[in-house]
N, C-alpha and C positions, 0 to 999 in steps of 0.2 A: 476696225470701226464697229461700234455696237449699235444695235437697233434700239428702239424705244423700250423694248422688253428686257434689254440688257444682254441679249444673246449676240454673239458675233455674227455678222451678216452671212458669212459662208456657212454657218451652222444651222440656219433656219430650217433647211430641209430635214436635217437630223431631228431637230425639235419637233417638226410636224409629224415625222414618222413615229416618234416616241409617243406623242400624244394619241395617235390612232392605236398604237399597240401597247399602251401602258397597262400595267397590272400583271398579275401572275398567271392569268388564264388564257388570254387571247391567243398567243402563239401556240399554246397547247391544243386549243380548240381547232385552230387552223391546221395544225399538224395532224390531228385526228381526222379532219375532213379531207386532207390531201390524198387519202387513199380511196375516196369515193363518197357518195351521198350516205347520209346517216339520219336516223330519226333522233329525237331528243334523248331517249333512254340510252341509245348506242353511244352518243356523244358523252353522256354522263358517265357511262362505264369506261370510256376510253380516257377520261380525265379524272382520275381518282382524287377525291378530296373536295371537288366542287360541289356546292349545294345547288339544288334546283333553282332557287331564287337567283343566285349569282349567274348560273348558266344561262337562264332566261335573259337577264340583263345584258350579259356579254354577247349573246347571239343577236339581240336587237341592235347593239352598238356596232357589231361587225357587219351587219346587214346595212345599217345606215351609212357605213363607210364603204359600201360596195365590195367587201371582201368575201361575203357569202351571199347566197340567195336562200329564200325560204319558199318552198313550194307546198301549197295546200291542195290535197286531192279530194275530189267530191266522193267520199266514201262515208260509211257510217260505222264507227265514229270517224271523224275526219283524220286523214293521214297527213302528217307534216314531215317533210324531208328538208334537210339542210345540205347545201353543196357549196364548195369553194368556187369562187369565180375565177376567171382568167387573171383578173387584177390580184386576187388573193394568191393565186398560184405563182405570181411573180415574186413572191416572198420565199419560194422554195429554196433557192440558194442561201438566202439569209438564214432560214431554219436549219438547213444542213450545216452551215458554218457554225451556228450557235451550238448545234449537237456536238461537233468535233471540238469546239473551244471548251464546252462543258466537260467533256471527257478529259481533256488535257488539264483543265483547272482541278477537277476532282482528283486526278492522278497526282498533281502537284501538292494539293492540300492534304489529302488522305495518305498519299504515298503508296497506294496500291494500284496496280494497273487495272483499268476497266476496259473490257473488250468493246470495240465498236460494233454496232449492229449492221 
């Protein structure tokens, strides 16, 4: 049975998850934050290729979806740190499985074994 949007009824939860995590950067940002709090510049270095504008937009989106928190400290200049929430950390197994799937896929396509970290 299909919903009004044409999605099978039992796939709505997958559709919802993909809408929250869509794009090439969100999981990489969450992966970077899974090791601890980081400032904007630290996240930028941990996610090569992302522009500051895109990182800012993605951080706001992740915060709106309660996957990360943004803490501003009363210093001069203000210090801002981002941290993954417990809800965000619930994606840890998903990120780990994607890591291993990506290694296997790369090995299949390129034909060269890649070591797991």
